[in-house]
MIDOPA-684537 format. One line per 5 residues: number of its first residue (from 0); for each residue x, y, z of C-alpha. Coordinates in steps of 0.25 Angstrom, whole numbers. Each point is the difference from the previous one (the first is absolute). Layout:
# residues N
NUM> X,Y,Z | ...
# end
This chain:
# residues 949
0> -230,157,-566 | 0,14,-4 | 2,4,-14 | 12,7,-5 | -3,14,-5
5> 8,9,-8 | -10,12,0 | -4,9,11 | -10,11,-1 | -7,7,11
10> -15,-1,0 | -10,5,10 | -12,-10,-2 | -11,10,5 | -12,-5,-8
15> 6,-10,-10 | -5,0,-14 | -9,-12,-4 | 5,-10,-10 | -13,3,-9
20> 4,15,0 | 14,-3,-5 | -5,-10,-10 | -10,10,-6 | 11,11,-1
25> 10,-10,-7 | -11,-3,-10 | -2,14,-4 | 7,9,-10 | 4,11,9
30> 16,-1,2 | 0,8,13 | -11,-9,7 | 8,-12,-5 | 13,5,7
35> -8,3,13 | -6,-14,-1 | 14,-7,-2 | 6,8,12 | -12,-4,9
40> 2,-15,-5 | 15,0,3 | -2,6,14 | -11,-10,4 | 9,-11,-5
45> 12,5,8 | -9,1,13 | -4,-15,-1 | -12,0,-9 | -1,-11,-12
50> -9,6,-10 | 0,-12,-9 | -12,4,-9 | 8,12,-5 | 11,-8,-8
55> -8,-3,-12 | -6,15,0 | 14,5,0 | 5,-9,-11 | -12,4,-9
60> 0,15,3 | 13,4,5 | 10,-8,-7 | -2,6,-14 | 1,14,5
65> 11,9,-5 | 1,10,11 | 13,-1,7 | -5,2,14 | -10,-11,-2
70> 11,-9,-5 | 8,3,12 | -11,-3,10 | -3,-13,-8 | 14,-5,3
75> -1,4,15 | -13,-8,0 | 6,-12,-7 | 12,1,10 | -9,-1,12
80> -10,-11,-4 | 2,-14,3 | 5,-7,-12 | 0,-14,5 | -9,-9,8
85> 2,-7,13 | 9,-11,-6 | 9,10,-6 | -5,-2,-15 | -2,12,-9
90> -15,4,-1 | -6,-3,-14 | -5,14,-2 | 14,5,1 | 2,-4,-15
95> -9,11,-4 | 11,11,5 | 12,-7,-7 | -4,5,-14 | -2,14,6
100> 14,0,6 | 6,-5,-13 | -7,12,-7 | 5,10,10 | 14,-5,-1
105> -1,3,-15 | -8,12,1 | 6,13,-8 | -2,8,13 | 13,0,8
110> -7,2,13 | -10,-12,-1 | 12,-9,-3 | 8,6,12 | -11,-2,10
115> -3,-14,-5 | 14,-4,1 | 0,6,14 | -12,-8,3 | 7,-13,-4
120> 11,2,10 | -11,-3,11 | -6,-12,-7 | 4,-14,5 | -9,-9,-8
125> 9,-7,-10 | -13,-4,-8 | -3,14,-3 | 14,5,-2 | 5,-11,-10
130> -8,5,-12 | 5,14,2 | 15,-4,0 | 3,3,-15 | -7,14,1
135> 8,3,13 | 13,-3,-7 | -3,8,-13 | -2,12,9 | 15,-1,4
140> 3,7,-13 | -11,10,0 | 5,14,-4 | -6,7,13 | 8,-1,13
145> -12,-1,9 | -4,-13,-6 | 14,-6,0 | 1,3,15 | -13,-8,3
150> 3,-11,-10 | 13,-3,8 | -7,1,13 | -11,-10,-5 | 10,-10,-5
155> 8,1,14 | -13,-3,7 | -4,-11,-9 | 14,-6,1 | -1,0,15
160> -13,-8,1 | 2,-15,3 | -2,-4,-15 | 6,13,-5 | 13,-7,-5
165> -9,-9,-9 | -8,12,-5 | 12,9,-3 | 12,-9,-3 | 9,10,-7
170> -4,12,9 | 14,3,6 | 6,0,-14 | -11,9,-6 | 1,10,11
175> 15,0,-1 | -1,3,-14 | -10,11,3 | 9,6,11 | 12,1,-10
180> -8,9,-10 | -9,7,10 | 2,15,2 | -12,4,9 | 5,0,15
185> -12,-6,6 | -1,-11,-10 | 15,-3,2 | -2,0,15 | -12,-10,-2
190> 8,-9,-9 | 12,0,9 | -9,-3,12 | -6,-12,-7 | 14,-6,-3
195> 3,3,15 | -12,-7,5 | -1,-12,-10 | 14,-2,-6 | 10,6,10
200> 12,-5,-8 | -4,8,-13 | -2,13,9 | 14,-2,6 | 6,-2,-14
205> -7,12,-6 | 5,9,12 | 14,-5,-1 | 1,3,-15 | -5,14,3
210> 8,4,12 | 6,13,-6 | -14,5,-4 | -8,-3,13 | 2,14,5
215> -8,5,-13 | -12,-9,2 | -13,6,6 | -3,1,15 | -10,-12,-1
220> 9,-9,-7 | 12,4,10 | -9,-4,12 | -3,-14,-6 | 15,-1,-2
225> 3,2,15 | -11,-10,3 | 7,-10,-9 | 14,3,6 | -5,-2,14
230> -7,-13,-3 | 12,-6,-8 | 10,4,11 | -8,-6,11 | -1,-13,-7
235> 15,0,-4 | 8,10,8 | 13,-3,-8 | -6,6,-12 | -2,14,6
240> 14,5,-6 | -6,0,-14 | -11,10,5 | 9,10,8 | 2,9,-13
245> -15,1,-3 | -3,4,15 | 11,10,-1 | -5,6,-12 | -14,0,5
250> 4,8,12 | 1,12,-9 | -13,-2,-7 | -9,12,-1 | -12,-6,7
255> 0,1,15 | -8,-13,1 | 10,-8,-8 | 12,6,9 | -7,-3,13
260> -3,-15,-4 | 14,-1,-6 | 6,5,13 | -8,-10,8 | 4,-11,-10
265> 15,3,1 | -1,0,15 | -7,-14,0 | 10,-6,-9 | 13,6,3
270> 8,4,13 | 11,6,-7 | 4,14,5 | -1,6,-14 | -14,-5,-2
275> -5,4,14 | 6,14,-1 | -7,1,-14 | -14,-4,6 | 2,9,12
280> 3,12,-9 | -12,-3,-8 | -9,0,12 | 6,13,5 | -3,6,-14
285> -15,-5,1 | -1,6,14 | 3,14,-5 | -7,0,-14 | -13,-6,4
290> -11,9,6 | -9,-11,4 | 1,-3,15 | -4,-14,-1 | 12,-3,-10
295> 10,7,10 | -5,-9,11 | 2,-12,-8 | 14,4,-5 | 4,3,15
300> -5,-14,3 | 10,-6,-10 | 11,9,5 | -3,-5,14 | 2,-15,-5
305> 13,4,-7 | 5,6,13 | -3,-13,7 | 8,-9,-9 | 10,10,-6
310> 3,11,10 | 14,2,-4 | -4,5,-14 | -12,8,5 | 8,8,10
315> 6,7,-12 | -15,4,-5 | -4,6,13 | 0,14,-5 | -8,-4,-12
320> -10,-6,9 | -1,12,9 | -5,9,-12 | -13,-7,2 | -2,9,12
325> -4,11,-10 | -14,-7,-1 | -11,6,9 | -6,-14,3 | 3,-4,15
330> 1,-15,-3 | 10,2,-11 | 9,9,9 | -2,-11,12 | 5,-11,-9
335> 11,8,-6 | 6,4,14 | -2,-15,5 | 9,-5,-12 | 10,11,1
340> 2,-2,15 | 4,-15,-3 | 10,5,-10 | 8,10,9 | 15,-2,1
345> 11,8,5 | 3,4,-15 | -14,6,-3 | -5,4,14 | 4,15,-2
350> -8,1,-13 | -12,-7,6 | -1,9,12 | 2,12,-9 | -11,-4,-8
355> -9,-2,12 | 4,13,6 | -5,7,-13 | -13,-7,0 | -2,4,15
360> 2,15,-4 | -10,-2,-11 | -10,-4,9 | 2,12,8 | -2,10,-11
365> -11,-7,-9 | -14,-1,5 | -5,-14,-4 | -11,-9,6 | 9,-11,7
370> 12,8,3 | 0,-4,14 | 0,-15,-3 | 11,2,-10 | 8,8,10
375> -2,-11,10 | 5,-11,-10 | 12,9,-3 | 4,2,15 | -1,-15,2
380> 9,-3,-12 | 10,10,5 | -1,-6,14 | 3,-13,-6 | 12,5,-8
385> 6,7,12 | -1,-13,9 | 7,-8,-11 | 10,11,-3 | 2,9,12
390> 9,10,-7 | -11,5,-8 | -8,4,12 | 7,14,1 | -5,4,-14
395> -15,-3,3 | -3,2,15 | -1,15,0 | -8,1,-12 | -10,-10,5
400> -1,7,14 | -7,11,-8 | -12,-9,-1 | -2,-2,15 | -11,9,0
405> -7,-6,-12 | -15,-1,0 | 1,-15,-4 | 2,-6,14 | 5,-13,-6
410> 11,7,-8 | 5,9,12 | 0,-13,9 | 9,-7,-10 | 9,12,0
415> 1,1,15 | 3,-16,1 | 10,2,-11 | 7,11,8 | -1,-8,13
420> 7,-12,-6 | 11,8,-8 | 4,8,13 | 3,-13,7 | 7,-7,-12
425> 8,13,-4 | 6,6,12 | 7,11,-9 | -13,5,-4 | -6,2,15
430> 4,14,2 | -5,5,-14 | -13,-8,1 | -3,5,15 | 2,14,-4
435> -9,-1,-12 | -11,-8,8 | 0,11,10 | -1,11,-11 | -12,-7,-7
440> -7,-6,13 | -10,11,0 | -5,-4,-14 | -5,-14,5 | -15,-1,0
445> -2,-15,3 | 0,-5,14 | 6,-14,-4 | 12,8,-8 | 1,9,12
450> 2,-12,10 | 11,-6,-8 | 7,14,-2 | -1,2,15 | 7,-14,3
455> 11,4,-10 | 2,13,7 | 0,-6,14 | 10,-11,-4 | 10,7,-9
460> 1,14,5 | 14,-3,7 | 8,13,1 | -4,12,9 | -4,9,-12
465> -9,-11,-6 | -7,-3,14 | -2,15,2 | -6,1,-14 | -9,-12,2
470> -6,5,13 | -1,14,-6 | -7,-5,-13 | -10,-8,9 | -4,12,8
475> -2,8,-12 | -9,-10,-6 | -8,-2,13 | -2,15,2 | -3,7,12
480> -5,-7,12 | -11,-3,6 | -7,-8,-11 | -13,6,5 | -6,11,8
485> -11,2,10 | -7,13,-2 | -11,7,9 | -9,11,-4 | 4,8,12
490> 15,0,-4 | -2,10,-12 | 14,5,-1 | 7,-13,0 | -10,-6,-10
495> 2,12,-10 | 15,-3,0 | -2,-15,-1 | -10,1,-12 | 12,4,-9
500> 6,-14,2 | -13,-8,1 | -4,-7,-13 | -14,-2,4 | -10,9,7
505> -1,-1,15 | -14,-4,4 | -5,5,14 | -14,3,5 | -7,7,12
510> -13,-5,6 | -8,3,13 | 1,-10,11 | -9,-2,13 | 8,0,13
515> -3,-8,12 | -7,12,7 | -9,2,-12 | 7,12,-6 | 5,2,-14
520> 14,0,-5 | 8,1,-13 | 9,-13,-3 | 11,1,-10 | 4,-13,-8
525> 14,-2,-5 | 4,-8,-13 | 13,-6,-4 | 6,4,-14 | 12,-6,-7
530> 10,10,-4 | 7,-2,-14 | 12,10,1 | 8,5,-11 | 14,-6,-1
535> 13,7,-4 | 8,-8,-10 | 12,5,-7 | -4,15,3 | -14,-1,-5
540> -13,-3,6 | -7,-14,-3 | -14,-1,6 | -3,-9,6 | 12,-9,3
545> -1,-14,-7 | 4,-8,13 | -10,9,8 | -11,-2,-10 | 1,-15,0
550> 1,-1,15 | -13,9,1 | -7,-10,-9 | 1,-10,12 | 11,-9,-5
555> 6,-4,13 | 9,-11,-6 | 7,12,-7 | 0,7,14 | 7,-12,6
560> 10,0,-11 | 3,15,2 | 2,-3,15 | 10,-12,-3 | 8,9,-10
565> 1,11,10 | 4,-10,11 | 11,-5,-9 | 5,14,-4 | 1,4,15
570> 7,-13,4 | 10,2,-11 | 2,15,3 | 4,-4,14 | 12,-8,-6
575> 4,11,-10 | -3,13,8 | 9,4,11 | -9,11,5 | -10,-6,10
580> -8,12,0 | -3,-2,-15 | -3,-14,2 | -10,3,11 | -6,11,-9
585> -2,-10,-11 | -6,-10,9 | -10,9,6 | -4,5,-13 | -2,-15,-4
590> -8,-3,12 | -9,12,-2 | -3,-5,-14 | -3,-14,5 | -9,5,12
595> -8,9,-10 | -2,-12,-9 | -6,-8,12 | -9,12,4 | -5,1,-15
600> -3,-15,0 | -8,1,13 | -7,13,-4 | -14,1,-7 | 6,7,-12
605> 2,-12,-8 | -12,-10,-3 | 8,-12,6 | 9,-1,12 | 15,-5,-1
610> 1,-15,-1 | 7,-8,12 | 12,-4,-8 | 4,14,-5 | -3,5,15
615> 9,-10,6 | 11,3,-11 | 0,15,3 | 0,-3,15 | 12,-9,-1
620> 7,11,-8 | -3,10,11 | 5,-10,11 | 13,-3,-8 | 3,15,-1
625> -2,2,15 | 8,-11,4 | 10,-5,-10 | 8,-13,3 | 11,-7,-8
630> -8,-12,-4 | -12,8,-6 | 10,9,-7 | 7,-12,-7 | -14,-5,-4
635> -4,13,-6 | 13,4,-7 | 6,-13,-4 | -9,-12,0 | -11,7,-9
640> 10,2,-11 | 5,-14,2 | -13,-6,-2 | -2,8,-13 | 14,-5,-5
645> -5,-14,3 | -13,2,-8 | 8,5,-12 | 9,-12,1 | -12,-9,0
650> -6,7,-12 | 13,-1,-8 | 1,-15,4 | -14,-3,-5 | 2,8,-13
655> 13,-9,-2 | -7,-12,2 | -11,3,-10 | 11,3,-10 | 6,-14,3
660> -14,-7,-1 | -2,7,-14 | 13,-5,-6 | -1,-12,-8 | 8,-11,5
665> 3,-11,-10 | 10,-11,0 | 5,-9,-11 | 0,-15,1 | 13,-7,0
670> -3,-8,-12 | -5,11,-9 | 6,2,-13 | 11,10,-2 | 1,6,-13
675> 14,7,-2 | -3,13,-8 | 15,3,-3 | 2,-14,-6 | -12,2,-10
680> 2,3,-14 | -4,15,-3 | -1,-2,-15 | -12,7,-5 | -5,5,14
685> -4,15,1 | 4,8,12 | -13,-1,6 | 0,-16,-1 | 14,0,7
690> -5,9,12 | -13,-9,1 | 9,-13,0 | 8,7,12 | -13,3,7
695> -6,-14,-1 | 13,-6,5 | -1,9,12 | -14,-3,3 | 2,-15,-1
700> 12,2,9 | -8,7,11 | -12,-9,-2 | -9,10,-5 | -5,-10,-10
705> -5,-10,11 | -15,-1,1 | -7,6,12 | -7,-9,10 | 2,-15,1
710> -8,-12,-4 | -5,-1,14 | -6,14,0 | -8,-4,-13 | -5,-13,6
715> -7,8,11 | -8,8,-10 | -6,-13,-6 | -15,-2,4 | -7,-13,-1
720> -14,3,-7 | -6,-15,0 | 2,-12,8 | 8,-12,-4 | -12,-9,-2
725> -7,10,-10 | 0,-5,-15 | 7,13,-3 | 12,5,9 | 3,15,-1
730> 10,9,7 | 4,14,-2 | 13,8,1 | -4,14,4 | 9,12,-4
735> -3,14,5 | 6,11,-8 | -5,14,4 | -13,2,-8 | 0,-14,-5
740> -3,-14,5 | 4,-12,-8 | -6,-14,2 | 8,-11,-6 | -10,-12,2
745> 5,-14,-3 | -12,-9,-3 | 3,-15,-1 | -10,-10,-5 | 1,-12,9
750> -11,-9,-7 | 2,-9,-12 | -10,8,-9 | 2,12,-8 | -6,12,6
755> -6,10,-10 | -4,15,1 | 8,1,13 | -1,14,5 | 5,7,12
760> -11,9,5 | 5,11,10 | -7,11,7 | 5,11,10 | -5,7,12
765> 6,13,5 | 8,10,-9 | 4,-11,-10 | -3,-1,-14 | 2,-12,-10
770> 6,6,-12 | -2,-12,-10 | -8,-13,2 | 8,-12,-3 | -4,-8,-13
775> -5,-14,-1 | 10,-12,-1 | 0,-15,-3 | 8,-8,10 | 5,-14,-4
780> 0,-11,11 | 10,2,11 | 5,13,-7 | 2,14,6 | -2,14,-5
785> 5,13,5 | -11,11,0 | 4,15,3 | -10,10,5 | 3,15,2
790> -7,8,11 | 1,15,1 | 0,6,14 | -5,14,3 | 2,2,15
795> 6,-7,12 | -13,-6,5 | 2,-15,3 | -7,-7,-12 | -4,-15,-2
800> 1,-8,-13 | -10,-11,-1 | -5,-9,-11 | -1,-14,-6 | 4,-9,-11
805> -11,-5,-10 | 2,-11,-10 | -7,-10,-9 | 4,-15,-1 | -5,-11,-10
810> -7,-8,11 | -8,11,7 | -9,8,-9 | -1,12,10 | 11,9,4
815> 8,-3,12 | 4,11,10 | 12,-1,9 | 0,12,11 | 13,6,3
820> 5,5,13 | 0,15,2 | 13,8,-2 | 2,12,10 | 8,11,-5
825> 8,5,12 | 2,15,2 | 15,-3,4 | 2,-2,-15 | -4,15,-3
830> 7,7,12 | 15,2,2 | 8,7,12 | 2,15,-2 | 6,12,7
835> -6,14,3 | 4,11,9 | -7,1,13 | -7,13,-4 | -6,-6,-12
840> -5,-12,8 | -7,9,10 | -6,8,-12 | -5,-12,-7 | -5,-6,14
845> -8,13,2 | -6,0,-15 | -3,-14,-2 | -15,-3,3 | 0,-15,0
850> 4,-7,13 | 0,-14,5 | 2,-3,14 | 4,-14,4 | 1,-4,15
855> 13,-7,4 | -3,-15,2 | 13,-8,1 | 7,-11,8 | 13,8,-2
860> 4,7,13 | 12,8,-4 | -3,14,-6 | 12,0,-10 | -2,-14,-4
865> -15,3,-3 | 4,13,-8 | 10,-8,-8 | -11,-11,-3 | -9,11,-5
870> 11,6,-9 | 3,-14,-6 | -15,-3,-2 | -4,13,-7 | 13,2,-8
875> 1,14,5 | 11,9,5 | 2,5,14 | 2,15,0 | 2,1,15
880> 15,1,3 | 6,-12,7 | 6,9,11 | -15,4,3 | -4,-15,2
885> 12,-3,9 | -2,-2,15 | -11,-8,8 | -12,9,4 | -12,-9,-1
890> -5,7,-13 | 3,3,-14 | -4,9,-11 | 5,-1,-15 | -4,5,-13
895> 1,-9,-13 | -1,4,-14 | -2,-7,-14 | -3,4,-14 | -9,-8,-10
900> 3,-2,-15 | -11,9,-2 | 6,12,7 | -9,-2,12 | 6,3,14
905> -2,-10,12 | 2,6,14 | 0,-9,12 | 2,5,15 | 2,-12,10
910> -2,4,15 | 1,-11,10 | 1,-1,15 | 4,-12,9 | -10,-3,10
915> 2,-5,14 | -2,-14,-4 | 11,1,-11 | -10,0,-12 | 1,11,-10
920> -12,10,-2 | -2,12,-9 | -4,3,-15 | 5,0,-14 | -5,11,-8
925> 0,0,-15 | -3,12,-8 | 0,2,-15 | -6,9,-11 | -9,-12,-5
930> -8,-10,7 | 5,-12,-7 | 14,1,6 | -4,3,14 | -10,-12,0
935> 10,-10,-6 | 11,4,9 | -9,-1,12 | -4,-14,-4 | 14,-4,-2
940> 4,5,13 | -12,-7,7 | 4,-13,-6 | 15,1,3 | 2,7,13
945> -2,-12,9 | 14,-4,-4 | 6,-13,-6 | -11,0,-11
# end
């Protein structure tokens, strides 16, 4: 068994001092050497050394010293050394220190008395303490507050000992009298804490007789008062009405720590609107007044909990919460926006959007380090607002379109996706959005943003002027054709004209060549050079065109998107343009651009040729423009848009389902007690108590007071640790709560003998740590004992708890050991399904370095059934839309996502294919930032994927 230690000092052993050296220094008269020797002795003792030979030396040469530092080190030494033998009896030599302690308690110097009293707080040997009781009590009335503080704490520690009530019979009465006359805030706090811990009824009586003066007490005492109120009200909820006045007064206390604790106490005890509103106001004030980012994050967590349970009240506080956006910290801003988005209603949407717009404008003007990320968060928030309340889209869409050319690609991509969704869901905004998009198209610098913008232009340019503007904008941004030029040294005139448009120097060479007849001739070599022509945009030259520059980098996917957009625009022009000549002219221009892009892709100008998919796509567009039929026209002009509408509908359906899943469904039992609030006597009840009674009735009626989970669920978490034939039977109920694992072990003595010194010895493997080792017990024949063990968890790595039960019996001289079954802590207890955008999933997939690849090995023959089995087994959420999983094609790919209680992300990609024989093959890839979660999930999937297990 490890010894408990109340003292911790860092000590690097290096070359440890010898006991003889320490002894010589202690025997000398030099005070500084004695101090160094005592420090070395204390550190060696803390690191496992015993040094029994030093005790007598210290008693002879250190005990009589008057130096304060030496006396303090002496008390530390006495605190560390073993004061009892192996059987628990006090060592005889400890009597030598009793007289010294008594002298210290009567010493004229206040410091010596105080530190000695503080030492007694950590002493548990009653044989040493008993002779000192009169001196301790005498110090309760000392004139100096430093001594009175520690005298009270010493009495509390002694009273809490197993035989403490016999040593200090009248301690509560003495402390209560001292509390009535005490003026020092710290001493009053210690006295009240002693009553709270050892005589709760006296503490309650004292508090209720001083209700009107609680707000005048010191901060330390007010914190203990809040602890008392919480404890009393949890034990007896009907008593909470007595303390509401105290809590209301403490909400206005000058100490921020007190008002924070008071708000938390108020929320935990009462659900009355007045109480919740007061607590929310307090949290919002702390959010603005505190400069520490950690404090702000903690307060935001509290507001988030309030939002979950009291959303109607928190809706009115949304603007106060949004003031936290003034903090430059990105985590604070993210939490603030997440809370605000859940509190949006038709009443406050305009104010919220106006605030978000102001913040967007600030990111444009100020040059801060993470402005791009903050702007992206704001764009996503505005997007969410516009989807919930389409009427606000018109006020923000034009402002956000200024950021299509943002250097932060993620932010610009969010803007263009927002524009794509708004233009479909708000038909009234179509004309203005298209006009604005065509005006700002030349500012776009990202290929992904440009692809989405091109799709919007191709789908939503419907009128004649819009189609013509769209074609004209694309031609301007692509610049003059061709995209590259072949120049020869002999063509000097044309080459000199070309160099004004060529962005890079044309490379040509002349070298001698030997002909077949043996004569010499001069050979001219030609080279191909890409041309980046200046583009005329809104009357000014922009060099080079943004679209041209991206095409010349070899982005042929973008080239294919350009070809598709031009095809759609020409097809739509045929419908809205009566002049066939204009249509033919536009079609010829589009074909010329497509052919030029194909030539560029097949030339040697770029380091890599055009890929087959992009080539086939551009060729398809050329064939379509050369020979248009009704069916292809319908596919290009109608069905593409219908697919997008269906995708939006699926997205909306998924979001609705998630909201429904989050909503708490609770039902009242038919035989539950109904307490009619209107028939109650209201005499002597405050407004807060009346409101609280109403809320309790509502909760009881809706079944919110019903316990979560059923008894069958609890039975599944009981693990048998020993066999039925063992002399000691043990079973454990495992509770996993975030960072803590609690083992409630029931131990049953199945013998006819008394078991002595029975101890549950546990050890852990993995990232688990035993907080406190259980103590020894004596178990009567055929009796049982509940033993609780707490274990801390530091990661999601699968851990194992193992151990044994050791005991002694009267018949057997040796200790008996019963080995326990292992307890495996499942990773499923740590992770929960979560959602994230596809872009975020892809970014994390690229960033995370740990990957675990598991081959598919299952008897399940249906792809969707296998996917559902993996989802159920891993407790993850499928991010792939249901529409993408529909149909029978013989293969399936889906992304799964979950988040651990430690904030770790778990990413899973399932890729399976049905073979000719009907079996499934493929791989399941797991990625995470840490190794533990990847390995644990892989083991879980390997174990569960066969199905039915």
